[in-house]
C-alpha positions in Angstrom: -29.5 10.7 26.4 -30.3 7.0 26.2 -30.0 7.0 22.4 -26.6 8.5 22.7 -25.5 6.0 25.3 -26.8 3.1 23.1 -24.9 4.4 20.1 -21.7 4.8 22.2 -21.9 1.2 23.5 -22.7 -0.2 20.0 -19.8 1.6 18.4 -17.4 0.5 21.2 -18.5 -3.1 20.8 -18.2 -3.0 17.1 -14.6 -1.8 17.5 -13.7 -4.7 19.7 -12.5 -7.0 16.9 -10.3 -4.2 15.5 -8.9 -3.5 19.0 -7.8 -7.1 19.3 -6.4 -7.2 15.8 -4.2 -4.2 16.3 -2.7 -4.9 19.8 1.0 -5.4 19.4 1.1 -4.4 15.7 3.8 -2.1 14.4 2.6 1.0 12.4 4.5 3.8 10.8 2.7 7.1 10.7 3.8 9.7 8.2 2.9 13.3 9.2 3.7 15.9 6.6 4.4 19.5 7.7 1.0 20.5 6.4 -0.7 18.2 8.9 1.4 19.6 11.8 0.4 23.1 10.8 -3.3 22.3 10.6 -5.6 23.3 13.5 -6.6 19.6 13.8 -3.1 18.5 14.7 -3.7 18.4 18.5 -6.5 15.9 17.9 -4.2 13.8 15.8 -1.7 13.7 18.6 -4.5 12.7 21.0 -5.5 9.8 18.7 -1.9 8.6 18.3 -1.6 8.7 22.1 -4.7 6.6 22.3 -3.2 4.0 19.9 -0.1 3.9 22.0 -2.2 3.2 25.2 -4.0 0.4 23.3 -0.7 -1.4 22.8 0.2 -0.4 19.2 3.9 0.0 18.4 4.2 3.4 16.8 7.0 5.0 14.7 6.1 8.6 13.9 7.8 10.3 11.0 7.3 14.0 10.5 8.1 16.3 7.6 8.9 20.0 7.5 8.5 21.0 3.9 6.1 24.0 4.4 7.9 25.1 7.5 11.3 25.1 5.7 9.7 27.0 2.8 8.3 29.6 5.1 11.6 30.1 6.8 13.5 30.4 3.5 11.0 33.0 2.4 11.2 34.8 5.7 15.0 35.1 5.5 14.9 35.9 1.7 16.7 32.7 0.7 14.4 30.7 -1.6 15.5 27.1 -2.5 14.9 25.5 -5.9 13.5 22.0 -6.4 14.6 19.3 -8.9 12.2 16.4 -9.6 10.2 17.3 -6.5 13.2 17.3 -4.1 14.6 20.5 -2.5 18.2 21.3 -3.4 19.7 21.8 0.1 22.9 23.8 0.1 24.8 24.8 3.2 22.5 27.8 4.0 19.3 25.8 3.2 20.5 23.0 5.5 20.8 25.4 8.4 17.3 26.6 7.8 16.0 23.0 7.4 17.7 22.0 10.7 16.1 25.0 12.5 12.6 24.1 11.2 12.9 20.4 11.9 14.4 21.0 15.3 11.5 23.3 16.2 9.0 20.7 15.1 10.6 17.9 17.1 10.4 20.0 20.2 6.8 21.0 19.6 5.7 17.4 18.8 7.4 16.1 21.9 5.8 18.8 24.0 2.4 17.8 22.7 2.8 14.2 23.7 4.0 15.4 27.2 0.7 17.0 28.0 -1.3 15.5 30.9 -3.8 18.1 32.0 -7.0 17.0 33.6 -10.2 17.1 31.5 -8.2 16.5 28.3 -7.7 13.3 26.2 -4.1 13.2 27.4 -4.9 13.2 31.1 -3.0 10.6 33.0 -1.0 9.6 29.9 2.7 8.9 30.4 4.1 8.6 26.9 7.8 8.4 26.2 8.8 9.9 22.9 12.3 8.8 21.7 14.3 10.4 19.0 17.9 9.5 18.0 20.4 8.7 15.3 18.5 5.6 14.2 18.9 6.5 10.5 22.2 6.9 8.7 21.9 9.0 5.5 23.9 9.4 2.4 23.9 12.2 -0.3 21.6 12.0 -3.3 24.5 13.2 -5.4 24.2 14.8 -8.9 21.2 14.2 -11.2 21.0 15.7 -14.7 23.9 17.9 -13.8 22.1 19.2 -10.7 23.9 18.8 -7.4 21.5 18.1 -4.6 24.2 19.0 -2.1 22.8 18.2 1.4 19.7 16.6 0.2 20.0 12.9 1.0 18.5 9.5 1.2 18.4 6.6 3.7 21.6 4.5 3.7 20.8 2.2 6.6 18.5 2.0 9.6 19.3 0.6 13.1 16.2 -1.6 13.3 17.3 -3.4 16.5 17.6 -0.1 18.4 14.1 1.0 17.2 12.6 -2.3 18.3 14.2 -1.9 21.7 12.4 1.4 22.1 9.1 0.0 20.8 9.4 -2.9 23.2 9.4 -0.3 26.0 6.1 1.1 24.7 7.8 4.3 23.6 6.8 6.2 20.4 9.8 6.6 18.2 9.9 10.0 16.5 11.8 10.6 13.3 12.5 13.9 11.6 13.7 14.7 8.1 17.3 15.5 9.1 19.7 12.5 9.4 23.4 12.2 9.9 25.9 10.3 7.7 28.9 8.2 8.5 31.1 11.3 7.8 29.3 13.3 10.5 27.4 15.5 8.0 23.7 16.3 8.1 21.3 15.7 5.2 17.8 16.7 4.5 15.6 13.7 3.6 12.0 13.4 2.5 9.6 12.2 5.1 8.0 9.8 2.6 11.3 8.0 1.9 12.0 7.7 5.7 8.5 6.4 6.4 8.6 4.0 3.5 12.0 2.5 4.4 11.0 2.2 8.1 7.8 0.4 7.2 9.7 -2.1 5.0 12.6 -2.7 7.3 10.5 -3.0 10.4 8.1 -5.4 8.7 5.4 -3.0 9.8 1.7 -4.0 9.6 0.6 -0.6 8.4 1.9 2.6 6.9 -0.4 5.5 7.5 -0.3 8.9 5.9 -2.2 12.2 6.0 -3.3 14.5 3.2 -5.8 17.4 2.9 -8.4 15.2 1.3 -10.1 12.2 2.8 -7.9 9.7 0.9 -7.6 9.3 -2.9 -10.5 10.8 -4.8 -12.1 9.5 -8.0 -12.7 11.9 -10.9 -16.2 12.3 -9.5 -14.8 13.4 -6.2 -15.7 10.3 -4.3 -13.2 8.6 -1.9 -11.7 5.4 -3.4 -11.8 3.0 -0.4 -9.3 0.4 -1.7 -6.6 0.4 -4.4 -4.1 -2.1 -5.6 -0.5 -0.9 -6.2 -1.1 -0.8 -10.0 -4.2 1.4 -9.6 -2.3 3.7 -7.2 0.5 3.9 -9.7 -2.0 5.2 -12.3 -3.3 7.9 -9.9 0.3 8.9 -9.1 1.2 9.3 -12.7 -1.9 11.4 -13.3 -1.0 13.7 -10.4 2.6 14.0 -11.7 1.3 14.8 -15.2 -1.2 17.4 -13.9 1.3 18.8 -11.4 -1.5 18.9 -8.8 -0.2 17.5 -5.6 -0.6 20.3 -3.1 -2.5 17.9 -0.8 0.4 15.5 -0.3 -1.5 12.6 -1.9 1.2 11.9 -4.5 4.0 11.9 -2.0 2.3 9.3 0.1 1.2 7.2 -2.9 4.8 7.0 -4.0 5.8 5.5 -0.7 2.7 3.3 -0.3 3.2 1.6 -3.6 6.8 0.8 -2.8 5.9 -0.4 0.7 3.1 -2.6 -0.5 5.2 -4.2 -3.2 7.9 -4.9 -0.6 5.4 -6.7 1.7 3.7 -4.1 3.9 0.1 -5.4 4.0 -1.8 -2.1 4.3 -1.1 1.5 3.6 -3.8 4.0 4.7 -4.3 7.6 3.5 -6.6 9.8 5.5 -7.3 13.5 6.0 -5.4 15.6 8.5 -8.4 18.0 8.6 -11.0 15.4 9.8 -11.2 15.0 13.5 -10.9 11.4 14.5 -10.0 10.2 11.0 -7.3 7.9 12.3 -9.6 6.2 14.8 -12.4 5.8 12.2 -10.0 4.3 9.7 -8.5 1.7 12.0 -11.5 0.8 14.2 -14.5 0.7 11.9 -15.7 -1.8 9.3 -15.8 0.6 6.4 -13.0 2.9 7.3 -12.9 6.5 6.1 -10.0 6.9 3.8 -8.1 5.0 1.1 -6.2 1.7 1.6 -3.5 0.6 -0.8 -3.4 -3.1 -0.1 -1.2 -6.1 -0.8 -3.6 -8.9 0.2 -6.6 -8.3 -2.0 -4.2 -7.7 -4.8 -4.0 -11.4 -4.8 -7.2 -13.1 -5.8 -8.1 -16.8 -6.4 -10.8 -17.1 -9.1 -12.0 -19.2 -12.0 -10.2 -18.4 -15.3 -11.8 -16.7 -18.3 -10.9 -16.3 -21.9 -8.9 -13.1 -21.2 -6.6 -15.0 -18.9 -5.2 -17.3 -21.7 -2.2 -15.2 -22.4 -1.2 -15.0 -18.7 -1.6 -18.7 -18.2 0.5 -19.5 -21.3 3.2 -17.1 -20.0 3.2 -18.9 -16.7 3.2 -22.5 -18.0 5.5 -22.3 -21.1 8.8 -22.4 -19.1 7.6 -25.5 -17.2 6.5 -27.1 -20.5 9.9 -26.4 -22.0 11.6 -28.0 -18.9 9.4 -31.1 -19.3 7.6 -30.5 -16.0 4.2 -30.0 -17.6 2.6 -31.6 -20.7 2.5 -29.0 -23.5 -0.8 -27.4 -24.3 -1.6 -25.4 -27.4 -3.4 -22.1 -27.3 -6.4 -23.8 -29.0 -6.5 -26.5 -26.4 -6.3 -24.0 -23.6 -9.1 -21.9 -25.1 -11.3 -25.0 -25.1 -10.5 -25.9 -21.5 -10.3 -22.5 -20.0 -13.4 -23.1 -17.9 -11.6 -25.9 -16.1 -8.8 -23.6 -14.8 -8.5 -21.8 -11.5 -5.9 -19.0 -11.2 -4.2 -16.9 -8.6 -3.9 -13.3 -9.9 -1.7 -10.7 -8.2 -1.8 -7.1 -9.2 -2.9 -8.0 -12.8 -0.3 -10.9 -13.1 -1.3 -14.5 -13.1 1.1 -16.2 -10.6 -0.6 -19.6 -10.2 -2.9 -21.9 -12.0 -4.4 -25.4 -11.8 -7.1 -27.3 -13.8 -9.8 -29.7 -12.8 -10.9 -32.5 -15.2 -13.8 -34.5 -13.8 -14.5 -38.2 -14.6 -18.1 -38.4 -13.3 -18.6 -42.1 -14.0 -15.8 -43.1 -11.7 -16.5 -40.2 -9.2 -12.9 -39.0 -9.8 -11.2 -35.9 -11.1 -7.7 -35.0 -12.2 -5.9 -32.0 -10.9 -3.6 -31.0 -13.7 -1.4 -28.1 -15.0 -0.4 -27.0 -11.5 2.0 -24.1 -11.8 3.2 -21.2 -9.5 5.4 -18.3 -10.7 9.0 -18.8 -9.4 8.9 -15.5 -7.6 5.9 -16.5 -5.5 6.6 -20.1 -4.5 7.2 -19.4 -0.8 3.7 -18.5 0.1 1.8 -21.8 0.1 0.1 -20.9 -3.1 0.1 -24.5 -4.3 -1.9 -25.4 -1.2 -4.3 -22.6 -1.9 -4.9 -23.9 -5.5 -5.3 -27.5 -4.1 -7.9 -26.2 -1.6 -9.9 -24.6 -4.4 -9.7 -27.6 -6.7 -10.8 -30.0 -3.8 -13.7 -27.7 -3.1 -14.8 -27.8 -6.7 -14.5 -31.5 -6.9 -16.6 -32.0 -3.8 -19.2 -29.7 -5.2 -19.4 -32.0 -8.2 -20.0 -35.0 -5.9 -16.7 -36.6 -6.7 -14.9 -38.8 -4.2 -11.2 -38.9 -5.3 -8.7 -36.5 -6.8 -5.6 -37.7 -8.7 -2.5 -36.1 -10.1 0.2 -37.2 -12.5 3.6 -35.7 -11.8 7.2 -36.2 -12.6 8.8 -33.7 -10.2 6.5 -33.0 -7.2 5.8 -36.3 -5.7 6.9 -35.3 -2.2 4.9 -32.2 -2.2 1.7 -34.0 -3.1 2.4 -36.7 -0.5 2.7 -33.9 2.1 -0.8 -32.7 1.1 -2.2 -36.2 1.8 -2.0 -37.9 -1.6 -0.8 -41.5 -1.7 1.0 -43.2 -4.6 -1.0 -45.5 -6.8 -1.0 -47.5 -10.1 -2.3 -46.9 -13.6 -5.1 -49.4 -13.1 -6.5 -47.1 -10.4 -7.1 -44.3 -12.9 -10.4 -43.8 -14.8 -10.5 -46.0 -17.9 -10.4 -43.0 -20.3 -7.3 -41.7 -18.5 -5.6 -45.1 -18.5 -5.9 -45.1 -22.3 -4.1 -41.7 -22.5 -1.3 -42.6 -20.0 2.1 -41.9 -21.4 4.4 -44.9 -20.4 7.4 -43.1 -21.8 6.9 -40.1 -19.6 6.4 -42.4 -16.6 4.5 -39.9 -14.4 3.9 -40.9 -10.8 0.3 -41.3 -10.0 -1.1 -40.0 -6.7 -4.6 -40.1 -5.3 -6.4 -38.2 -2.6 -9.7 -39.2 -1.0 -12.1 -36.4 -0.8 
């Protein structure tokens, strides 16, 4: 008994940092119809209710694909698919509305439970549904009319935030109305993805039959970058093996991550407590598709030369940087630090030490134009300063024609040519007239 109590206390204490980190965060949870039909679904509801009580802002998106398919089979009205999307004619739409409506009532009823001796005891959870999403038709593709299959046109973000501010769980189903008053059948993955993006959600969470994305050896891949997830998705499409729902979630997670959602989690709807383990333990239990670790700061290697050249060539052509040949870059590659994002080099800087004078030059500073709003220049400077200190140097200098104010904001002060190391003074280009700035380390 004591051993069990000790383990309980230890586990609870270890979860404390994650509890603090998640309070007030917005998460979008995508529940496919397969998850709702599984025997573990009541436990998932209990865990979502717990997250709500801990102060997380939750938008729950449910799908109804298997339920709609079961109803169409029951009434003898099968519906074809085109590119993985159900073609929803008038009759199919009525069936879809019936299935989705039934699920909405069932899910709401689950969150209304409050029996003693159950995880929901004492919980007073408000579940809000409404016309937060305006849909539009998918139209015709390859000559196929999707009829009442639709996509998101716009989302009333302010209205959703008002409900979340009142600690309500916002529940979204696959049927949405259009400005013309018609109903359309949308995919749950598109709704969840667009909600996560528009709400600036901290997480998108999805469920599949496996415990995340599995490797070819059957092991769970704990973390993936969007490019890696794209490879898995293409493999699933080619093999036509997506009965678990993994591919549908990956499609949304890739889009969400690239649009700025920091974390997308994929876990099993069959595993009791998977949601809690994923969010409140160090190692997690499923797969994360991440934006943050997709961006790494590291020393450059010979394989990075092509990426660095692609980054600096436009700046060289504009006269912002001094031109470097590929041969020169190959010789100096060990001096470079780069920021790599999802396989693309989006930032670089070089450090050239002058040990005799205890100085170093920070040169060839470049950030990709699409990524200049995230303080990446400051990140590069921090790395270069650290390297210079490790070499025992005392001053860092730069020569620049365009970025004087930025360097001054970082603590550099303007100086003269005679303050440079002798070797650098001999190479100074008086026609270019670069400004000289020095930073004490």
